[in-house]
C-alpha positions in Angstrom: 21.9 121.5 1.6 20.1 118.1 1.7 16.6 117.8 0.4 13.8 115.7 1.9 10.9 113.8 0.5 8.2 115.7 2.3 5.3 117.1 0.3 5.8 120.3 -1.6 3.6 123.3 -2.1 0.3 123.0 -0.3 1.4 119.4 0.6 3.8 119.8 3.5 7.3 119.7 1.9 9.4 119.1 -1.2 7.8 116.7 -3.7 8.0 115.9 -7.4 11.0 115.8 -9.7 13.9 118.2 -9.1 14.5 121.3 -11.2 17.8 123.2 -11.6 17.3 125.0 -8.3 15.3 122.3 -6.5 11.6 121.6 -6.6 8.9 123.3 -8.6 7.3 126.4 -7.2 4.5 126.1 -4.6 1.1 126.7 -6.0 2.4 126.4 -9.6 3.3 122.7 -9.8 6.4 121.2 -11.3 8.2 122.6 -14.3 6.4 120.1 -16.6 3.1 121.4 -15.3 4.1 125.0 -16.1 5.2 123.9 -19.6 1.8 122.2 -20.1 0.0 125.3 -18.9 2.0 127.5 -21.3 1.4 125.1 -24.2 -2.3 125.2 -23.6 -2.3 128.9 -23.3 -0.4 129.1 -26.6 -3.0 126.8 -28.3 -5.8 129.1 -27.1 -4.0 132.1 -28.4 -3.5 130.4 -31.8 -7.2 130.0 -32.0 -7.7 133.7 -31.3 -5.1 134.7 -33.8 -5.8 135.0 -37.5 -4.5 132.2 -39.7 -1.2 132.7 -41.3 2.2 133.5 -39.9 2.5 135.3 -36.5 3.0 139.0 -36.7 5.0 141.1 -34.3 1.8 142.1 -32.5 0.6 138.5 -32.0 4.0 137.5 -30.6 3.8 140.4 -28.1 0.4 139.3 -27.0 1.6 135.7 -26.5 4.7 136.9 -24.6 2.5 139.1 -22.3 0.2 136.2 -21.6 3.0 133.9 -20.8 4.6 136.4 -18.5 1.3 137.0 -16.7 0.9 133.2 -16.2 4.5 132.9 -14.9 4.0 135.8 -12.4 0.7 134.3 -11.2 2.4 131.0 -10.5 4.0 132.6 -7.4 0.7 132.8 -5.6 0.3 130.1 -2.8 -1.9 129.4 0.2 -0.8 128.6 3.8 -3.4 126.7 5.9 -4.0 127.4 9.6 -2.0 124.3 10.6 0.9 125.1 8.3 3.9 127.5 8.0 5.3 128.7 4.8 9.0 128.3 4.1 10.3 130.4 1.1 13.6 129.5 -0.6 15.4 131.9 -2.8 17.9 130.0 -5.0 18.0 127.2 -2.5 18.4 129.3 0.7 15.7 130.1 3.2 14.6 133.7 2.7 11.3 134.0 4.6 8.8 132.2 6.9 5.2 133.0 6.2 2.0 132.8 8.3 -1.4 131.3 7.3 -3.2 133.0 4.4 -2.7 133.7 0.7 0.9 134.6 0.1 3.2 135.4 -2.9 6.7 134.5 -3.8 8.8 135.2 -6.9 8.0 132.5 -9.5 10.1 129.4 -10.0 13.0 129.1 -10.5 13.8 132.2 -8.4 11.9 131.2 -5.3 10.1 128.1 -4.1 7.7 127.7 -1.2 6.9 124.7 1.1 4.2 124.5 3.6 4.8 121.8 6.3 2.1 121.2 8.9 3.7 122.5 12.1 0.5 122.3 14.2 -0.3 118.7 13.7 0.5 116.1 16.4 2.1 113.2 14.5 2.5 109.7 15.9 4.6 106.7 15.1 3.7 103.1 16.2 6.6 100.9 17.1 6.2 97.1 17.6 2.7 96.9 16.1 0.5 98.1 13.3 -2.7 100.0 14.1 -5.7 101.3 12.3 -5.7 104.9 11.1 -8.9 105.6 13.0 -7.7 104.4 16.4 -4.7 102.9 18.1 -6.0 99.3 18.4 -3.3 97.0 17.2 -4.0 94.9 14.1 -0.6 93.1 13.9 2.7 92.7 15.7 6.1 93.6 14.3 8.3 91.3 16.3 11.6 92.6 14.9 10.7 95.9 16.5 8.9 94.8 19.7 11.2 92.0 21.1 13.7 93.5 23.5 16.2 92.1 26.1 15.8 93.2 29.7 18.5 93.8 32.3 17.8 90.4 33.9 18.2 88.6 30.6 14.5 88.1 29.8 12.8 88.8 26.5 9.8 91.3 26.6 7.4 92.2 23.9 7.0 96.0 24.0 4.5 98.0 21.9 4.6 101.8 22.2 3.6 105.0 20.4 5.6 108.1 20.0 4.0 111.5 19.5 5.9 114.4 18.0 5.5 117.9 16.4 7.5 120.2 14.2 9.1 123.1 16.0 11.5 124.4 13.4 10.1 124.0 9.8 13.4 124.8 7.9 15.4 122.4 10.0 12.7 119.7 9.7 12.6 120.1 5.9 16.3 120.2 5.0 18.5 118.8 7.8 17.6 115.2 7.7 16.2 113.0 4.9 13.2 110.7 5.7 12.3 112.3 9.0 9.7 109.7 10.1 12.0 106.8 9.6 14.7 108.6 11.6 12.3 109.3 14.5 11.2 105.7 14.5 14.8 104.4 14.6 15.6 106.9 17.4 12.6 105.7 19.4 13.4 102.0 19.1 17.0 102.6 20.1 16.0 104.7 23.2 13.4 102.1 24.3 15.9 99.2 23.9 18.5 101.1 26.0 16.1 101.8 28.8 14.5 98.3 28.8 18.0 96.8 28.8 18.8 98.5 32.1 15.6 97.4 33.8 14.1 94.1 35.2 11.1 92.6 33.4 8.9 92.8 36.5 9.5 96.5 36.9 9.0 97.1 33.1 5.6 95.4 33.4 4.4 97.2 36.6 6.2 99.8 38.6 8.5 101.5 36.2 6.3 102.1 33.2 5.8 105.9 33.8 9.5 106.3 34.6 10.5 104.3 31.4 8.2 106.5 29.2 9.7 109.7 30.7 13.3 108.4 30.3 12.7 107.3 26.6 11.2 110.7 25.8 14.2 112.5 27.2 16.7 110.2 25.3 14.7 110.8 22.1 14.7 114.5 22.5 18.4 114.7 23.1 19.0 112.5 20.0 16.8 114.6 17.6 18.3 117.8 19.0 21.8 116.5 18.1 20.5 115.7 14.6 19.0 119.2 14.4 15.7 117.7 13.1 13.6 120.6 14.3 11.0 118.4 16.1 9.7 118.1 19.6 8.9 114.7 21.2 5.7 115.4 23.1 4.8 112.0 24.5 5.8 108.3 24.7 2.9 105.9 25.5 3.6 102.2 26.2 0.7 100.0 24.9 1.9 96.7 26.4 5.0 95.1 27.9 4.5 91.3 28.1 6.6 88.2 27.6 6.4 86.7 24.1 3.5 84.5 23.4 5.8 81.5 23.0 7.0 81.6 26.6 4.1 83.2 28.4 3.0 79.9 30.1 6.5 79.2 31.3 6.8 82.8 32.5 3.6 82.5 34.5 4.9 79.3 36.1 8.1 81.1 37.1 6.1 84.0 38.5 3.9 81.6 40.6 7.0 79.9 41.9 8.5 83.3 42.9 5.2 84.2 44.6 5.3 81.0 46.6 9.0 81.6 47.5 8.1 85.1 48.7 5.2 83.8 50.7 7.3 81.1 52.4 10.0 83.7 53.2 7.5 86.0 54.8 6.1 83.1 56.9 9.6 82.2 58.0 10.4 85.8 58.9 7.1 86.1 60.9 7.9 82.9 62.8 11.4 84.1 63.5 10.0 87.4 64.7 7.8 85.5 67.1 10.3 83.0 68.5 13.3 85.2 68.8 11.7 87.7 71.2 10.3 84.9 73.3 13.7 83.3 73.6 15.3 86.6 74.4 12.6 87.2 77.1 13.3 83.8 78.6 17.0 84.4 78.6 16.6 87.8 80.2 14.3 86.2 82.9 16.9 83.5 83.7 19.6 86.1 83.9 17.5 88.2 86.3 16.7 85.1 88.4 20.4 84.3 88.6 21.2 87.9 89.5 18.6 87.9 92.2 19.9 84.6 93.6 23.4 86.0 93.6 22.3 89.1 95.4 20.4 86.9 98.0 23.3 84.6 98.6 25.7 87.5 99.0 23.3 89.3 101.3 22.8 86.2 103.5 26.6 85.5 103.6 27.2 89.1 104.5 24.6 88.9 107.3 26.0 85.7 108.7 29.5 87.2 108.6 28.4 90.3 110.4 26.4 88.1 113.0 29.5 86.0 113.6 31.7 89.1 114.0 29.2 90.6 116.5 29.0 87.3 118.4 32.8 87.0 118.4 33.0 90.5 119.8 30.7 89.6 122.6 32.5 86.4 123.2 35.8 88.2 123.7 34.0 90.4 126.3 32.4 87.5 128.2 33.4 84.1 127.0 31.5 82.1 129.6 28.2 83.8 129.2 28.5 83.7 125.4 29.2 79.9 125.5 26.2 79.3 127.7 24.0 81.4 125.6 25.1 79.7 122.4 24.6 76.3 124.0 21.1 77.1 125.1 20.2 78.5 121.7 21.5 75.4 119.9 19.8 73.0 122.3 16.5 74.9 122.0 16.7 74.6 118.2 17.6 70.9 118.3 15.3 69.7 121.1 12.5 72.1 120.6 10.5 70.2 118.0 11.0 66.8 119.7 8.9 65.0 122.3 11.0 64.4 125.4 10.8 63.4 129.1 13.5 64.6 131.5 14.1 62.5 134.7 16.5 63.9 137.3 17.7 61.2 139.6 18.9 63.8 142.1 15.3 64.5 143.0 14.2 62.0 145.6 10.7 60.7 145.8 9.9 61.3 142.1 8.0 58.5 140.4 9.4 57.7 136.9 7.0 58.7 134.2 7.1 57.8 130.6 5.1 60.0 128.3 3.4 58.3 125.3 3.4 60.6 122.4 0.2 61.1 120.6 -0.4 60.5 116.9 0.0 64.1 116.0 3.0 66.3 116.6 3.3 67.2 120.2 5.2 70.1 121.8 7.4 69.0 124.7 6.2 69.9 128.2 8.1 72.6 129.8 10.3 71.5 132.7 9.3 72.7 136.1 10.9 75.6 137.8 13.2 73.5 139.9 14.7 71.7 137.0 15.2 74.9 135.0 16.9 76.5 138.0 19.2 73.4 138.4 20.1 73.5 134.7 21.0 77.1 134.8 23.1 76.5 137.9 24.8 73.3 136.7 24.6 72.9 132.9 27.3 70.2 133.0 24.9 67.8 134.5 22.7 67.3 131.4 25.5 67.9 128.8 27.9 65.3 130.2 30.3 67.9 131.3 31.5 71.0 129.3 34.5 70.7 127.1 
Protein backbone atom coordinates (compact mmCIF):
# COMPACT_ATOMS: atom_id res chain seq x y z
CA UNK A 1 0.00 0.00 0.00
CA UNK A 2 1.55 3.37 -0.98
CA UNK A 3 2.30 5.93 1.69
CA UNK A 4 1.84 9.66 1.45
CA UNK A 5 3.67 12.64 2.77
CA UNK A 6 0.70 14.12 4.65
CA UNK A 7 1.05 15.07 8.29
CA UNK A 8 0.93 12.30 10.86
CA UNK A 9 -0.75 12.15 14.26
CA UNK A 10 -2.48 15.41 15.14
CA UNK A 11 -1.01 16.81 11.95
CA UNK A 12 -3.27 15.48 9.18
CA UNK A 13 -1.37 12.48 7.76
CA UNK A 14 1.78 10.38 7.74
CA UNK A 15 4.97 12.28 8.58
CA UNK A 16 8.44 11.67 9.99
CA UNK A 17 10.80 8.76 9.25
CA UNK A 18 9.35 5.34 8.58
CA UNK A 19 9.42 2.50 11.10
CA UNK A 20 9.24 -1.22 10.43
CA UNK A 21 5.43 -1.02 10.06
CA UNK A 22 5.14 2.57 8.81
CA UNK A 23 5.16 5.82 10.68
CA UNK A 24 5.41 6.40 14.40
CA UNK A 25 2.27 6.21 16.52
CA UNK A 26 -0.07 9.19 16.70
CA UNK A 27 0.26 11.21 19.86
CA UNK A 28 3.48 9.35 20.74
CA UNK A 29 5.84 10.78 18.14
CA UNK A 30 8.39 8.87 16.10
CA UNK A 31 10.35 5.82 17.39
CA UNK A 32 13.30 8.07 18.18
CA UNK A 33 11.01 10.23 20.28
CA UNK A 34 9.83 7.19 22.23
CA UNK A 35 13.43 6.09 22.79
CA UNK A 36 14.33 9.55 24.06
CA UNK A 37 11.35 9.46 26.38
CA UNK A 38 12.33 6.06 27.70
CA UNK A 39 15.94 7.17 28.16
CA UNK A 40 14.87 10.19 30.18
CA UNK A 41 12.55 8.05 32.27
CA UNK A 42 15.42 5.63 32.92
CA UNK A 43 17.65 8.51 34.01
CA UNK A 44 15.01 9.69 36.44
CA UNK A 45 14.66 6.19 37.82
CA UNK A 46 18.42 5.93 38.28
CA UNK A 47 18.31 9.03 40.43
CA UNK A 48 15.62 7.47 42.58
CA UNK A 49 17.44 4.15 42.87
CA UNK A 50 20.17 3.62 45.40
CA UNK A 51 23.73 3.66 44.13
CA UNK A 52 25.25 0.39 43.13
CA UNK A 53 24.17 -2.38 40.82
CA UNK A 54 20.48 -2.78 39.94
CA UNK A 55 18.61 -5.31 41.97
CA UNK A 56 15.73 -7.45 40.74
CA UNK A 57 13.24 -5.09 42.33
CA UNK A 58 14.69 -1.99 40.73
CA UNK A 59 14.62 -3.65 37.31
CA UNK A 60 10.96 -4.55 37.80
CA UNK A 61 10.13 -0.95 38.64
CA UNK A 62 11.95 0.27 35.54
CA UNK A 63 10.15 -2.25 33.36
CA UNK A 64 6.78 -1.29 34.81
CA UNK A 65 7.45 2.41 34.18
CA UNK A 66 8.51 1.73 30.61
CA UNK A 67 5.43 -0.40 29.99
CA UNK A 68 3.17 2.33 31.37
CA UNK A 69 4.79 4.94 29.14
CA UNK A 70 4.46 2.65 26.13
CA UNK A 71 0.78 2.04 26.82
CA UNK A 72 0.10 5.75 27.32
CA UNK A 73 1.66 6.51 23.93
CA UNK A 74 -1.55 5.14 22.31
CA UNK A 75 -3.62 8.11 23.48
CA UNK A 76 -4.39 10.61 20.68
CA UNK A 77 -6.81 13.47 20.05
CA UNK A 78 -9.07 14.06 17.04
CA UNK A 79 -10.13 17.68 16.47
CA UNK A 80 -13.60 18.70 15.30
CA UNK A 81 -12.47 19.21 11.70
CA UNK A 82 -10.55 15.91 11.58
CA UNK A 83 -11.22 12.20 11.31
CA UNK A 84 -9.07 9.52 12.87
CA UNK A 85 -7.74 6.68 10.72
CA UNK A 86 -6.26 3.76 12.70
CA UNK A 87 -3.93 1.29 11.00
CA UNK A 88 -3.17 -2.12 12.50
CA UNK A 89 0.01 -3.54 11.01
CA UNK A 90 -0.48 -1.30 7.94
CA UNK A 91 -4.15 -2.10 7.29
CA UNK A 92 -7.02 0.27 8.12
CA UNK A 93 -8.80 -1.07 11.21
CA UNK A 94 -10.98 1.82 12.42
CA UNK A 95 -12.24 5.34 11.67
CA UNK A 96 -12.69 7.50 14.76
CA UNK A 97 -14.72 10.62 15.47
CA UNK A 98 -13.50 13.85 17.17
CA UNK A 99 -12.43 13.57 20.81
CA UNK A 100 -9.77 11.80 22.87
CA UNK A 101 -9.17 8.33 21.47
CA UNK A 102 -6.89 5.39 22.10
CA UNK A 103 -5.17 2.89 19.87
CA UNK A 104 -2.71 0.12 20.61
CA UNK A 105 0.78 1.58 20.88
CA UNK A 106 3.24 1.58 18.04
CA UNK A 107 4.29 -0.63 16.29
CA UNK A 108 0.96 -2.49 16.57
CA UNK A 109 -1.32 0.38 15.55
CA UNK A 110 -0.80 3.85 14.11
CA UNK A 111 -3.34 6.69 13.91
CA UNK A 112 -3.60 9.57 11.42
CA UNK A 113 -5.92 12.55 11.65
CA UNK A 114 -6.53 14.24 8.23
CA UNK A 115 -8.65 17.42 8.19
CA UNK A 116 -11.77 16.22 6.38
CA UNK A 117 -13.89 19.32 7.06
CA UNK A 118 -11.48 21.93 5.68
CA UNK A 119 -12.16 23.51 2.30
CA UNK A 120 -8.79 23.43 0.56
CA UNK A 121 -7.85 25.53 -2.46
CA UNK A 122 -5.17 25.43 -5.15
CA UNK A 123 -4.26 28.47 -7.29
CA UNK A 124 -3.26 27.73 -10.88
CA UNK A 125 -1.62 30.29 -13.15
CA UNK A 126 -0.81 32.75 -10.38
CA UNK A 127 0.45 33.06 -6.84
CA UNK A 128 -1.71 34.65 -4.16
CA UNK A 129 -1.40 35.81 -0.57
CA UNK A 130 -2.46 33.42 2.14
CA UNK A 131 -4.88 36.00 3.59
CA UNK A 132 -6.81 36.63 0.35
CA UNK A 133 -6.93 35.59 -3.28
CA UNK A 134 -5.35 38.74 -4.74
CA UNK A 135 -2.62 37.66 -7.20
CA UNK A 136 0.96 38.63 -6.41
CA UNK A 137 2.62 36.98 -9.41
CA UNK A 138 1.84 35.09 -12.61
CA UNK A 139 3.01 31.58 -13.43
CA UNK A 140 3.00 31.74 -17.21
CA UNK A 141 3.88 28.09 -17.75
CA UNK A 142 0.58 27.22 -16.06
CA UNK A 143 -1.66 30.06 -17.28
CA UNK A 144 -0.88 30.31 -21.02
CA UNK A 145 -3.32 28.13 -22.97
CA UNK A 146 -4.24 27.68 -26.64
CA UNK A 147 -7.89 28.22 -27.64
CA UNK A 148 -9.87 26.46 -30.32
CA UNK A 149 -9.45 29.40 -32.75
CA UNK A 150 -5.64 29.27 -32.33
CA UNK A 151 -5.29 32.21 -29.95
CA UNK A 152 -3.29 32.30 -26.73
CA UNK A 153 -5.17 33.20 -23.55
CA UNK A 154 -3.83 33.81 -20.05
CA UNK A 155 -6.15 31.97 -17.62
CA UNK A 156 -5.91 32.22 -13.83
CA UNK A 157 -8.26 30.09 -11.76
CA UNK A 158 -8.69 28.55 -8.32
CA UNK A 159 -9.83 25.02 -7.47
CA UNK A 160 -11.61 24.24 -4.18
CA UNK A 161 -11.72 20.66 -2.85
CA UNK A 162 -12.46 18.63 0.28
CA UNK A 163 -11.60 15.17 1.56
CA UNK A 164 -14.54 12.75 1.34
CA UNK A 165 -12.73 9.43 2.00
CA UNK A 166 -9.85 9.77 4.46
CA UNK A 167 -8.21 6.33 3.93
CA UNK A 168 -8.31 6.69 0.15
CA UNK A 169 -6.89 10.20 0.40
CA UNK A 170 -4.04 9.09 2.67
CA UNK A 171 -2.87 5.93 0.94
CA UNK A 172 -4.05 5.70 -2.71
CA UNK A 173 -2.08 8.57 -4.24
CA UNK A 174 1.22 10.14 -3.27
CA UNK A 175 1.48 13.95 -3.17
CA UNK A 176 -2.24 14.66 -3.41
CA UNK A 177 -2.12 18.45 -3.91
CA UNK A 178 0.30 18.21 -6.81
CA UNK A 179 -1.93 15.56 -8.41
CA UNK A 180 -5.05 17.72 -8.03
CA UNK A 181 -3.19 20.69 -9.50
CA UNK A 182 -2.06 18.66 -12.51
CA UNK A 183 -5.60 17.34 -13.06
CA UNK A 184 -7.03 20.88 -12.86
CA UNK A 185 -4.54 22.30 -15.36
CA UNK A 186 -5.16 19.43 -17.78
CA UNK A 187 -8.96 19.79 -17.56
CA UNK A 188 -8.82 23.56 -18.11
CA UNK A 189 -6.53 23.19 -21.13
CA UNK A 190 -8.91 20.64 -22.64
CA UNK A 191 -11.98 22.85 -22.23
CA UNK A 192 -10.25 26.05 -23.38
CA UNK A 193 -8.82 24.20 -26.39
CA UNK A 194 -12.37 23.48 -27.56
CA UNK A 195 -13.62 27.09 -27.16
CA UNK A 196 -13.09 30.42 -28.89
CA UNK A 197 -11.24 33.19 -27.09
CA UNK A 198 -14.17 35.62 -27.18
CA UNK A 199 -16.51 33.11 -25.54
CA UNK A 200 -13.86 32.18 -22.97
CA UNK A 201 -13.63 35.84 -21.97
CA UNK A 202 -17.37 36.59 -21.87
CA UNK A 203 -20.25 34.21 -22.51
CA UNK A 204 -18.93 30.76 -21.63
CA UNK A 205 -17.13 31.39 -18.33
CA UNK A 206 -19.81 29.75 -16.16
CA UNK A 207 -20.09 26.83 -18.56
CA UNK A 208 -16.31 26.40 -18.67
CA UNK A 209 -16.05 26.37 -14.86
CA UNK A 210 -18.81 23.75 -14.62
CA UNK A 211 -17.25 21.58 -17.35
CA UNK A 212 -13.78 21.75 -15.76
CA UNK A 213 -15.18 20.73 -12.37
CA UNK A 214 -16.91 17.71 -13.95
CA UNK A 215 -13.73 16.62 -15.76
CA UNK A 216 -11.69 16.97 -12.58
CA UNK A 217 -14.16 14.98 -10.52
CA UNK A 218 -14.17 12.14 -13.04
CA UNK A 219 -10.36 12.11 -13.07
CA UNK A 220 -9.89 12.04 -9.27
CA UNK A 221 -12.57 9.36 -9.02
CA UNK A 222 -10.61 7.21 -11.47
CA UNK A 223 -7.52 7.72 -9.32
CA UNK A 224 -9.59 6.87 -6.18
CA UNK A 225 -8.14 9.88 -4.41
CA UNK A 226 -11.05 10.25 -2.01
CA UNK A 227 -11.60 13.98 -2.65
CA UNK A 228 -14.53 16.09 -3.88
CA UNK A 229 -14.04 19.06 -6.22
CA UNK A 230 -16.45 21.62 -4.79
CA UNK A 231 -15.85 24.59 -7.08
CA UNK A 232 -13.73 26.05 -9.89
CA UNK A 233 -13.43 29.84 -10.04
CA UNK A 234 -11.82 31.63 -13.00
CA UNK A 235 -10.04 34.79 -11.87
CA UNK A 236 -9.21 36.15 -15.33
CA UNK A 237 -9.04 35.10 -18.98
CA UNK A 238 -7.18 37.70 -21.05
CA UNK A 239 -4.70 37.69 -23.91
CA UNK A 240 -1.04 37.78 -22.82
CA UNK A 241 0.33 41.22 -21.99
CA UNK A 242 2.74 41.05 -24.94
CA UNK A 243 -0.08 40.96 -27.51
CA UNK A 244 -2.90 42.78 -25.69
CA UNK A 245 -2.57 45.93 -27.87
CA UNK A 246 -2.71 43.95 -31.11
CA UNK A 247 -5.62 41.92 -29.79
CA UNK A 248 -7.57 45.09 -29.01
CA UNK A 249 -6.93 46.35 -32.55
CA UNK A 250 -8.27 43.09 -33.92
CA UNK A 251 -11.35 43.35 -31.71
CA UNK A 252 -11.96 46.93 -32.87
CA UNK A 253 -11.68 45.84 -36.50
CA UNK A 254 -14.13 43.02 -35.90
CA UNK A 255 -16.54 45.43 -34.24
CA UNK A 256 -16.33 47.74 -37.28
CA UNK A 257 -16.87 44.78 -39.58
CA UNK A 258 -19.94 43.73 -37.62
CA UNK A 259 -21.29 47.31 -37.66
CA UNK A 260 -20.82 47.60 -41.43
CA UNK A 261 -22.49 44.24 -41.94
CA UNK A 262 -25.47 45.32 -39.85
CA UNK A 263 -25.77 48.58 -41.80
CA UNK A 264 -25.67 46.69 -45.11
CA UNK A 265 -28.31 44.25 -43.90
CA UNK A 266 -30.51 47.13 -42.75
CA UNK A 267 -30.17 48.83 -46.16
CA UNK A 268 -30.95 45.58 -47.94
CA UNK A 269 -33.97 45.05 -45.72
CA UNK A 270 -35.20 48.52 -46.75
CA UNK A 271 -34.48 48.41 -50.51
CA UNK A 272 -35.57 44.88 -51.26
CA UNK A 273 -39.16 45.30 -49.94
CA UNK A 274 -39.50 48.55 -51.90
CA UNK A 275 -38.32 46.90 -55.10
CA UNK A 276 -40.63 43.98 -54.51
CA UNK A 277 -43.52 46.39 -53.94
CA UNK A 278 -42.80 48.25 -57.16
CA UNK A 279 -42.55 44.99 -59.07
CA UNK A 280 -45.85 43.82 -57.65
CA UNK A 281 -47.44 47.17 -58.58
CA UNK A 282 -46.20 46.87 -62.17
CA UNK A 283 -47.48 43.31 -62.39
CA UNK A 284 -50.86 44.42 -61.06
CA UNK A 285 -51.05 47.32 -63.56
CA UNK A 286 -50.16 44.96 -66.40
CA UNK A 287 -52.79 42.50 -65.26
CA UNK A 288 -55.38 45.29 -65.03
CA UNK A 289 -54.48 46.52 -68.55
CA UNK A 290 -54.70 42.97 -69.82
CA UNK A 291 -58.13 42.52 -68.31
CA UNK A 292 -59.24 45.91 -69.71
CA UNK A 293 -58.06 45.12 -73.23
CA UNK A 294 -59.64 41.67 -73.15
CA UNK A 295 -62.91 43.14 -71.87
CA UNK A 296 -62.96 45.88 -74.52
CA UNK A 297 -62.15 43.38 -77.29
CA UNK A 298 -64.82 41.03 -76.03
CA UNK A 299 -67.33 43.89 -75.93
CA UNK A 300 -66.49 45.01 -79.46
CA UNK A 301 -66.73 41.45 -80.70
CA UNK A 302 -70.12 41.00 -79.10
CA UNK A 303 -71.27 44.37 -80.51
CA UNK A 304 -70.10 43.37 -83.99
CA UNK A 305 -71.90 40.06 -83.73
CA UNK A 306 -75.10 41.77 -82.58
CA UNK A 307 -74.86 44.31 -85.43
CA UNK A 308 -74.17 41.52 -87.90
CA UNK A 309 -77.19 39.65 -86.67
CA UNK A 310 -79.37 42.72 -87.23
CA UNK A 311 -77.72 43.32 -90.62
CA UNK A 312 -78.71 39.87 -91.78
CA UNK A 313 -82.29 40.61 -90.78
CA UNK A 314 -82.47 44.06 -92.43
CA UNK A 315 -79.37 44.94 -94.47
CA UNK A 316 -80.68 48.23 -95.91
CA UNK A 317 -81.78 49.66 -92.62
CA UNK A 318 -78.62 48.57 -90.90
CA UNK A 319 -76.42 50.17 -93.57
CA UNK A 320 -78.35 53.42 -93.31
CA UNK A 321 -78.07 53.43 -89.56
CA UNK A 322 -74.37 52.71 -89.64
CA UNK A 323 -73.87 55.46 -92.20
CA UNK A 324 -75.72 58.01 -90.12
CA UNK A 325 -73.88 57.05 -86.93
CA UNK A 326 -70.48 57.32 -88.61
CA UNK A 327 -71.31 60.66 -90.26
CA UNK A 328 -72.58 62.04 -86.97
CA UNK A 329 -69.32 61.08 -85.28
CA UNK A 330 -67.20 62.57 -88.09
CA UNK A 331 -69.12 65.75 -88.87
CA UNK A 332 -70.51 66.37 -85.40
CA UNK A 333 -67.60 68.36 -83.94
CA UNK A 334 -67.00 70.37 -87.21
CA UNK A 335 -68.43 73.76 -88.36
CA UNK A 336 -70.32 73.21 -91.58
CA UNK A 337 -72.75 74.86 -94.00
CA UNK A 338 -75.04 72.76 -96.14
CA UNK A 339 -76.34 74.26 -99.45
CA UNK A 340 -78.91 72.35 -101.44
CA UNK A 341 -79.11 73.53 -105.07
CA UNK A 342 -82.37 71.77 -105.50
CA UNK A 343 -84.13 74.32 -103.36
CA UNK A 344 -84.98 77.31 -105.53
CA UNK A 345 -84.91 80.81 -104.23
CA UNK A 346 -82.28 80.15 -101.48
CA UNK A 347 -79.66 82.82 -101.03
CA UNK A 348 -76.19 81.25 -100.62
CA UNK A 349 -74.90 81.84 -97.12
CA UNK A 350 -71.37 81.43 -95.79
CA UNK A 351 -71.09 81.11 -92.09
CA UNK A 352 -67.93 82.60 -90.57
CA UNK A 353 -66.79 80.52 -87.64
CA UNK A 354 -66.12 82.28 -84.38
CA UNK A 355 -62.86 82.14 -82.46
CA UNK A 356 -64.09 79.47 -80.10
CA UNK A 357 -65.37 76.05 -80.98
CA UNK A 358 -68.81 76.21 -82.50
CA UNK A 359 -71.45 73.58 -82.80
CA UNK A 360 -72.82 73.18 -86.31
CA UNK A 361 -76.36 74.50 -86.81
CA UNK A 362 -78.92 71.82 -87.22
CA UNK A 363 -80.37 71.51 -90.76
CA UNK A 364 -83.94 72.53 -91.24
CA UNK A 365 -86.72 70.02 -91.37
CA UNK A 366 -86.92 70.03 -95.12
CA UNK A 367 -83.28 69.17 -95.55
CA UNK A 368 -83.47 66.42 -92.93
CA UNK A 369 -86.49 64.93 -94.65
CA UNK A 370 -84.73 65.02 -98.01
CA UNK A 371 -81.64 63.34 -96.56
CA UNK A 372 -83.69 60.59 -95.06
CA UNK A 373 -85.54 60.02 -98.34
CA UNK A 374 -82.48 60.24 -100.63
CA UNK A 375 -79.17 59.66 -98.81
CA UNK A 376 -77.32 59.19 -102.12
CA UNK A 377 -77.63 62.89 -102.85
CA UNK A 378 -75.12 63.99 -100.19
CA UNK A 379 -72.94 60.84 -100.19
CA UNK A 380 -72.27 60.88 -103.94
CA UNK A 381 -74.24 57.69 -104.41
CA UNK A 382 -74.21 54.51 -102.26
CA UNK A 383 -71.79 51.79 -103.22
